[in-house]
C-alpha positions as CSV (number, residue, x, y, z in Angstrom):
1,L,16.9,18.0,56.0
2,A,20.2,16.9,54.0
3,K,19.8,13.5,55.5
4,K,16.2,12.9,54.8
5,Q,17.0,14.1,51.1
6,N,19.8,11.8,50.8
7,A,17.8,8.8,52.3
8,K,14.9,9.7,49.8
9,L,17.5,9.7,46.9
10,Y,18.7,6.4,48.0
11,E,15.2,5.0,48.2
12,L,14.4,6.4,44.8
13,N,17.8,4.9,43.3
14,C,17.0,1.5,44.7
15,E,13.6,1.8,43.2
16,L,15.1,2.7,40.0
17,M,17.6,-0.2,40.0
18,E,14.8,-2.8,40.7
19,T,12.5,-1.2,37.9
20,A,15.6,-1.3,35.4
21,K,16.4,-5.1,36.4
22,T,12.8,-6.0,35.9
23,H,12.7,-4.3,32.6
24,T,16.0,-5.9,31.4
25,K,14.5,-9.2,32.3
26,E,11.2,-8.6,30.3
27,L,13.2,-7.3,27.4
28,R,15.4,-10.5,27.4
29,V,12.1,-12.6,27.3
30,I,10.8,-10.5,24.6
31,D,13.9,-10.8,22.7
32,T,13.9,-14.6,23.0
33,E,10.3,-14.8,21.8
34,I,11.1,-12.7,18.8
35,E,13.9,-14.9,17.9
36,S,11.7,-17.9,18.2
37,I,8.9,-16.3,16.1
38,E,11.6,-15.4,13.4
39,T,12.8,-18.9,13.3
40,Q,9.4,-20.2,12.9
41,L,8.8,-17.8,10.1
42,K,11.9,-18.8,8.2
43,E,11.0,-22.4,8.6
44,L,7.4,-21.7,7.4
45,T,8.3,-19.3,4.5
46,P,9.2,-20.8,1.2
47,P,12.2,-19.4,-0.6
48,S,11.3,-16.1,-2.2
49,T,13.5,-16.5,-5.2
50,L,12.6,-19.1,-7.9
51,S,14.6,-19.8,-11.0
52,P,12.5,-19.3,-14.3
53,S,12.6,-23.3,-14.9
54,M,11.1,-23.6,-11.4
55,I,8.5,-21.0,-11.8
56,M,7.5,-22.7,-15.4
57,E,7.4,-26.1,-13.5
58,E,5.0,-24.6,-10.8
59,L,2.7,-23.0,-13.4
60,Q,2.6,-26.4,-15.2
61,K,1.5,-28.2,-12.1
62,I,-1.1,-25.6,-11.3
63,I,-2.5,-24.4,-14.6
64,A,-1.9,-26.8,-17.3
65,P,-2.4,-30.5,-17.8
66,P,0.5,-32.6,-19.0
67,G,1.4,-33.0,-22.5
68,E,0.9,-31.0,-25.7
69,K,-2.5,-29.4,-24.7
70,G,-1.0,-28.1,-21.6
71,Q,2.0,-26.7,-23.4
72,K,-0.6,-24.8,-25.8
73,I,-2.5,-23.5,-22.7
74,L,0.8,-22.0,-21.2
75,N,1.9,-20.6,-24.5
76,N,-1.5,-19.0,-24.9
77,L,-1.4,-17.6,-21.3
78,F,2.1,-16.3,-22.0
79,A,1.1,-14.4,-25.1
80,Q,-1.9,-13.1,-23.6
81,T,0.4,-11.9,-20.7
82,L,2.7,-10.2,-22.8
83,T,-0.1,-8.5,-24.6
84,A,-1.7,-7.1,-21.4
85,L,1.8,-6.0,-20.3
86,Y,2.5,-4.2,-23.6
87,K,-0.9,-2.4,-23.4
88,N,-0.4,-1.4,-19.8
89,F,3.1,0.0,-20.7
90,S,1.8,1.7,-23.6
91,D,-1.0,3.5,-21.8
92,L,1.6,4.4,-19.2
93,S,4.1,5.8,-21.8
94,L,1.5,7.7,-23.4
95,V,0.6,9.4,-20.2
96,N,4.3,10.4,-19.8
97,G,4.4,11.7,-23.4
98,F,6.3,8.7,-25.0
99,E,5.1,6.2,-27.5
100,M,5.7,2.5,-27.4
101,P,7.0,0.8,-30.8
102,P,4.2,-1.5,-32.1
103,L,3.8,-5.0,-30.7
104,D,5.0,-7.5,-33.4
105,K,2.2,-10.2,-33.4
106,K,4.3,-12.7,-35.5
107,K,7.3,-12.7,-32.7
108,T,4.8,-13.2,-29.8
109,P,4.3,-16.9,-29.0
């Protein structure tokens, strides 16, 4: 009886070792694929941090025509953005029991 049990344990151990080897190989293949995908992602993803001047240049390319008219469009967009942000923060502050100081229209571009 002990010999049968030992033989069965040995057989099961061999199966376990083979399965572990197979899984290890599969994991290595998957790890290699992950590294390859991460490399591709890094190559395809633009840098996430842009300096303010780079952001301004990109906005000018996309939104505004070159020259004085384009600058006026960007200034107007900036002023409207600040006003919208102020309104949103003001609404949020009122919900939380605070009050924002009034927006100085003279200093807004």
